[in-house]
C-alpha positions in Angstrom: 12.3 4.2 18.4 11.8 6.3 15.2 14.1 5.3 11.9 15.1 8.7 10.5 15.8 9.3 6.5 18.1 12.0 6.3 19.6 11.6 2.6 18.5 9.8 -1.1 20.2 9.8 -4.0 18.9 8.4 -7.0 20.6 7.1 -10.1 19.1 6.6 -13.1 15.4 5.8 -11.1 12.6 7.5 -13.1 13.2 10.7 -14.4 16.5 11.3 -12.1 20.0 11.2 -13.8 21.8 11.3 -10.3 20.5 13.6 -8.0 20.8 13.9 -4.3 18.3 15.2 -1.4 18.9 16.2 2.2 15.8 15.1 4.2 15.0 17.3 7.8 13.4 14.8 10.5 9.9 16.9 10.1 8.2 17.5 7.7 9.8 17.7 3.8 7.8 19.9 1.5 8.2 18.3 -1.7 7.7 21.7 -4.6 7.8 21.6 -7.8 5.1 21.6 -11.2 3.4 18.9 -13.1 5.8 16.2 -14.3 8.6 17.4 -12.3 9.4 14.2 -10.4 7.6 14.5 -7.1 5.9 10.9 -6.9 9.0 9.7 -8.4 10.7 10.4 -4.7 8.0 9.2 -3.0 8.3 5.8 -4.8 11.9 6.0 -4.5 11.5 6.0 -0.4 9.2 3.1 -0.7 11.9 0.9 -2.9 14.2 1.7 0.0 12.5 1.3 2.7 10.1 -1.6 1.7 11.3 -3.2 -1.6 9.2 -2.3 -4.2 6.7 0.4 -5.4 3.2 0.9 -5.1 2.1 2.1 -8.4 4.9 -0.3 -11.0 7.1 -3.1 -12.1 10.8 -3.0 -11.2 11.5 -2.7 -15.0 9.4 0.7 -15.4 11.1 1.7 -12.5 14.6 2.2 -14.6 14.7 5.3 -16.2 14.0 5.2 -19.8 17.3 3.5 -21.7 19.0 2.7 -18.9 20.9 -0.8 -18.1 21.0 -0.4 -13.8 19.5 1.7 -11.3 20.7 2.9 -7.7 19.3 4.0 -4.5 21.2 4.7 -1.8 19.8 6.2 1.7 21.4 7.5 4.8 19.4 6.8 7.5 20.5 7.3 11.4 20.3 3.6 11.4 22.8 3.4 8.9 23.1 2.6 4.8 19.8 1.2 3.1 21.0 0.5 -0.8 18.8 -0.5 -3.8 20.5 -2.0 -6.8 18.5 -2.9 -10.3 20.3 -4.6 -13.1 18.4 -5.4 -16.3 19.1 -8.9 -17.7 16.7 -8.7 -20.5 13.6 -6.9 -22.0 11.1 -6.6 -19.2 13.5 -8.9 -16.3 15.4 -7.2 -13.5 18.0 -8.6 -11.0 17.8 -6.6 -7.8 19.3 -6.7 -4.6 19.9 -5.0 -1.3 22.5 -3.7 1.1 21.8 -2.8 4.6 24.8 -1.8 6.3 27.2 -4.3 4.2 25.1 -6.6 4.2 23.5 -8.0 0.5 20.2 -9.8 0.7 18.3 -11.0 -2.4 14.9 -9.8 -0.7 13.8 -7.2 1.7 11.7 -9.4 4.2 9.3 -7.7 6.6 11.9 -7.2 9.3 14.6 -5.5 7.2 12.0 -3.3 6.3 11.1 0.7 7.3 7.3 0.6 8.0 6.4 3.4 5.6 2.7 4.9 5.2 1.4 6.1 2.2 -1.7 8.5 1.3 -2.3 9.5 -2.0 -5.3 10.6 -4.0 -6.8 7.3 -5.3 -6.6 6.5 -1.7 -9.7 8.5 -1.6 -12.0 6.9 -4.2 -11.2 3.5 -1.2 -14.6 3.4 -0.5 -16.9 3.8 -3.9 -13.9 2.5 -5.6 -14.0 -1.5 -6.6 -13.6 -4.3 -3.8 -10.1 -4.9 -4.9 -8.4 -1.5 -3.7 -10.6 -2.7 -0.7 -8.9 -5.8 -0.2 -5.2 -4.5 -1.1 -5.5 -1.6 1.6 -5.7 -4.2 3.9 -3.4 -6.9 2.5 -1.0 -4.2 2.1 -1.4 -3.0 5.7 -0.6 -6.8 6.7 2.3 -7.5 4.5 4.3 -4.6 6.9 2.2 -5.6 9.9 2.3 -9.3 10.1 6.0 -11.5 9.6 5.7 -13.9 6.3 2.1 -12.6 5.3 4.0 -11.3 2.3 4.6 -14.5 1.3 1.5 -16.2 1.9 -0.3 -14.1 -0.1 1.9 -14.1 -2.8 1.6 -18.1 -2.7 -2.2 -17.6 -2.9 -1.9 -15.5 -6.1 0.2 -18.3 -7.8 -2.4 -21.2 -6.6 -5.1 -19.0 -8.0 -3.4 -17.9 -11.0 -2.6 -22.3 -12.0 -6.3 -23.4 -10.9 -7.5 -20.6 -13.3 -5.7 -22.2 -16.2 -6.5 -25.4 -15.7 -10.1 -24.1 -15.4 -9.6 -22.9 -18.8 -7.8 -25.5 -20.2 -9.8 -28.5 -19.0 -7.8 -31.5 -19.6 -9.1 -34.7 -18.8 -7.8 -35.2 -15.3 -9.2 -32.1 -14.3 -10.8 -33.0 -11.4 -7.6 -34.7 -10.1 -5.9 -32.1 -10.6 -8.1 -29.5 -9.6 -7.8 -31.5 -5.8 -4.6 -30.7 -4.5 -4.9 -26.8 -6.2 -8.4 -26.7 -4.0 -6.5 -28.0 -1.0 -3.8 -25.8 -1.2 -6.0 -22.4 -2.3 -8.3 -23.3 1.0 -5.5 -23.3 3.4 -3.7 -20.2 2.2 -7.0 -18.6 2.1 -8.1 -19.5 5.0 -4.7 -18.0 6.8 -5.2 -14.8 4.3 -8.6 -14.1 6.5 -8.0 -15.3 9.6 -5.6 -11.8 9.6 -7.9 -9.7 7.7 -10.8 -10.5 10.2 -8.4 -9.8 12.7 -7.3 -6.5 11.5 -11.1 -5.2 10.7 -11.8 -6.0 14.1 -9.2 -3.9 15.1 -10.1 -1.1 13.3 -13.5 -1.3 13.4 -13.3 -0.7 17.4 -11.8 2.5 17.2 -13.5 3.9 14.1 -16.2 5.4 15.3 -14.3 7.3 18.3 -11.6 8.6 15.8 -14.2 9.5 13.1 -16.4 11.7 15.9 -12.7 13.2 16.7 -12.3 14.5 12.9 -15.3 15.3 12.0 -15.9 17.0 15.1 -19.7 15.8 16.0 -20.4 12.7 17.0 -21.2 9.7 14.6 -21.5 5.8 14.5 -18.9 4.5 12.1 -18.8 0.7 11.5 -16.8 -1.7 9.5 -17.3 -5.1 9.2 -15.0 -7.9 6.8 -17.5 -9.4 4.1 -16.6 -12.9 3.5 -18.2 -15.4 1.6 -18.6 -17.9 4.5 -19.8 -17.4 8.0 -18.7 -19.3 11.0 -15.0 -19.6 12.1 -13.3 -22.4 9.8 -13.9 -20.5 6.5 -10.6 -23.0 5.5 -13.0 -26.5 5.3 -16.0 -23.8 3.7 -14.0 -22.5 1.1 -12.4 -26.1 0.1 -16.1 -27.2 -0.2 -17.3 -25.0 -2.1 -14.5 -25.5 -4.5 -15.3 -28.8 -4.8 -18.7 -28.4 -5.3 -18.8 -25.5 -7.6 -16.7 -26.9 -10.3 -18.6 -27.3 -12.7 -19.6 -23.5 -12.8 -16.2 -22.5 -12.5 -16.0 -24.4 -15.5 -18.1 -22.2 -17.4 -16.7 -19.2 -16.3 -13.4 -19.6 -16.6 -12.2 -18.5 -13.3 -12.2 -19.2 -9.5 -15.8 -17.3 -7.8 -14.8 -18.3 -4.6 -12.0 -17.1 -2.1 -10.6 -14.7 -0.4 -9.9 -12.4 -3.7 -13.4 -12.1 -4.0 -14.4 -11.2 -0.3 -14.9 -6.7 0.8 -14.9 -4.7 3.1 -17.8 -2.6 4.4 -18.2 0.9 5.8 -21.1 2.4 7.2 -22.2 5.3 8.9 -25.0 6.0 11.4 -26.5 2.4 9.8 -26.2 3.5 6.1 -23.9 2.4 3.9 -20.9 4.3 3.0 -20.8 3.4 -0.8 -24.4 4.2 -1.1 -24.8 7.4 1.4 -21.5 9.2 2.4 -20.9 12.6 1.0 -17.2 13.8 -0.5 -17.1 15.3 2.9 -18.0 11.8 4.9 -15.8 10.4 2.6 -12.5 12.1 3.0 -13.0 11.9 6.7 -13.8 7.9 6.9 -10.7 7.5 4.7 -8.4 10.1 6.4 -9.7 8.0 9.4 -7.8 4.5 8.2 -5.1 6.4 7.2 -4.6 7.1 10.9 -5.5 3.9 11.9 -2.8 2.3 10.0 -0.3 4.9 11.3 -0.9 4.2 14.7 -1.1 0.2 13.7 2.1 0.0 12.3 4.0 2.7 14.9 2.1 0.3 17.8 3.2 -3.4 16.3 6.2 -2.3 14.6 7.8 -0.6 17.5 8.8 2.4 15.5 7.0 5.4 14.0 6.7 5.2 10.0 7.7 6.9 7.5 4.3 9.7 6.5 4.4 10.0 2.5 1.1 12.4 1.4 1.1 12.8 -2.2 -0.7 15.7 -3.2 -3.4 14.8 -0.6 -3.7 18.3 0.8 -5.1 20.3 -2.1 -8.0 17.2 -2.1 -8.8 17.7 1.5 -10.5 21.2 3.0 -9.5 22.8 5.9 -10.7 21.2 8.7 -9.3 17.9 7.6 -5.6 19.3 6.7 -6.2 20.8 9.9 -7.2 16.9 11.4 -4.6 15.5 9.6 -1.3 18.2 10.7 -1.9 17.2 13.9 -1.5 13.5 13.6 1.7 13.9 11.7 3.2 16.4 13.8 5.5 13.2 15.3 6.5 11.9 12.3 8.6 12.0 9.3 6.8 13.5 6.5 7.2 14.0 2.9 4.5 15.5 1.1 4.4 16.8 -2.4 2.6 19.7 -3.6 2.4 21.9 -6.5 1.8 24.9 -4.1 3.8 25.1 -1.1 1.8 27.9 0.7 -1.2 25.3 0.8 1.0 22.4 3.2 3.7 25.2 4.7 1.6 27.2 7.0 0.4 24.3 8.4 3.5 23.6 9.8 5.7 26.0 12.5 8.9 24.1 10.8 9.4 22.5 7.4 12.1 21.5 4.9 11.1 22.6 1.5 12.6 20.5 -1.1 12.0 22.1 -4.9 12.1 20.8 -8.1 12.7 22.2 -11.6 10.2 21.5 -14.4 11.1 18.8 -16.1 8.6 18.0 -18.6 10.8 17.0 -21.4 12.1 14.2 -20.0 10.2 10.8 -20.9 8.6 9.6 -17.6 4.8 8.6 -16.2 5.1 10.1 -13.3 1.3 11.9 -12.9 2.7 14.6 -10.8 
């Protein structure tokens, strides 16, 4: 099954007052100078498809000075509408309409699978562990029903526990016990899903990396948890109970899935320490291809592919490799130079944007 986006209308969204775009079912190349609103279009697609942005809160998506925002998308399956209303400074009421049915939340079964590849992802291996955790968790939200809710609840419980550690009330131990139980329960569920996903990727990574690099290499992926063994939940609960004094001194929770990591190695050497620029880009490209394939397999639908100015960051070999994998997907590519992208595709739709540098907007491209 394929969900194809046919038209997109943006009203009071970021730098757009009221603009409409027609999209082709294949590769769509969005061309324009820096700050012309290219990334904003990709962001609008994400909001329509998945319910939210990857880089901003809802209030920041509204055009400067506007009190409401609306996105309309026509797909080959029907109409999708997103409405945002400014209720108070910084607070936005958001609703969705899918084929006439109004929803207050866009749960996973009603989303359209999307894979985003943007320049910051090229920092995935050498960036902070939080980037790698977010990569895994963002993918799990699209792949596993209910994971988004588990993730959200874990963050809330963690915030409550950290607040208690900083306040240190007289009955701290009694209050912490309840939060420790809940944190370990949710943490165990998160780690189980993360481990299963990383295991799936690890089984395919060597063959895929070798195909992309053009020569054989052994690549390993490993989920690095603070506790070994099967019963993460029990181990975490024990550690939370035994580390109360240390956590009080620090003022935060030092144990849990929010401290875990993903380790990548090439030919036995840690990628974060030894991977060259080219190897790093090939590894990240391989992870994105695996993300694309996983979502298609699990969701039974080809994901939309959003490429935010990444062609300029890849050499010719990796551009060609990426081109092979996007051939059967509806793709939106942003670029300042259409020639860099267009000659890789036999047929594409070109969307040219004017220079809008005078419009207040935080769009980086």
